[in-house]
N, C-alpha and C positions, 0 to 999 in steps of 0.2 A: 369726131374723131379728132384729135391735135396731136401733131409730129414734129420732130425737129429734126433737122441735117446738118450733117458734118461743115457745111456752107455757110452754117450761122444763120439760117433761115427756120421760121416756124409757120406751119399752116394748118388751118383747120379743113377737114374734109366731110364731105355730103356723105354718110354712108348707105345712105340708100343706091347711091349709081356711081361712087369712087371720084366724083368730080371734086375740085377745090372749092371751098366756101367762101375763103377770103383770099386775098392777092397775098404774097409771101409775108411773113413779119421778119424783119431783119433784126434778128434777136443778138447777135453779136456771138462772138466765140465762146464755147463752154457751155453752150445750153446744156443742163443737166437732166431737167424735168418740166412740164407745163401742165396745167390744172385750170380746167374750164370751169368756170363760178356755176352753182346748181341752178340759176334762173339763165343761165346761158349767154350772160351778155358779155361776159370778161375771159379774159384767159391770164394766168400770172405764171411767169416764168424764173426758173431757178438756175443759177449758174453764174460764172465768173464773179463771183464775190458780190451779188447782188439778186434782189427779187424785182422783177419788172411787171406790170401792168398793162395790159393790151385790150382796147374796145373790139369784140370780133366783128361784129357787123361791118364795122368800115376800114378793120386792122390798122387804125390809128393807136400809135404809140402814147400812153397817159402818163406815163413817170416810172421814176426808179421809185420804189417803194421803202426797200432795206439798202443798207450796204455793209458787207461783213469784211472782216479780217482774212476771213479763210472762203472756200468755197461754198457756197449756197446750195443745198440739194433737196430740199424738199419746200414746197410751197402747197396751201392749203386755203381754202375758203369754209367761212361757217356755213350751216346749213340754210340761213336767209340771205346769203352772198353778201352780207353787208360789213365783214371783217374777213 
């Protein structure tokens, strides 16, 4: 499970025991939504006029995928996790 907090962080949780599965991801203000890729390797986050991509194993920020003139409210992966 992926959650976002008001402090600008996101985190992946182990649903078996409720423990954190990653270090906190420093998303920044305005996190609206997070989507885990079908293969479980990545998470995309939406908010603050951008979509960002993260490696779930390491918690590493991979980059800003898109920038918009207004709020980004949705992110999705293709079924094969390639888009």
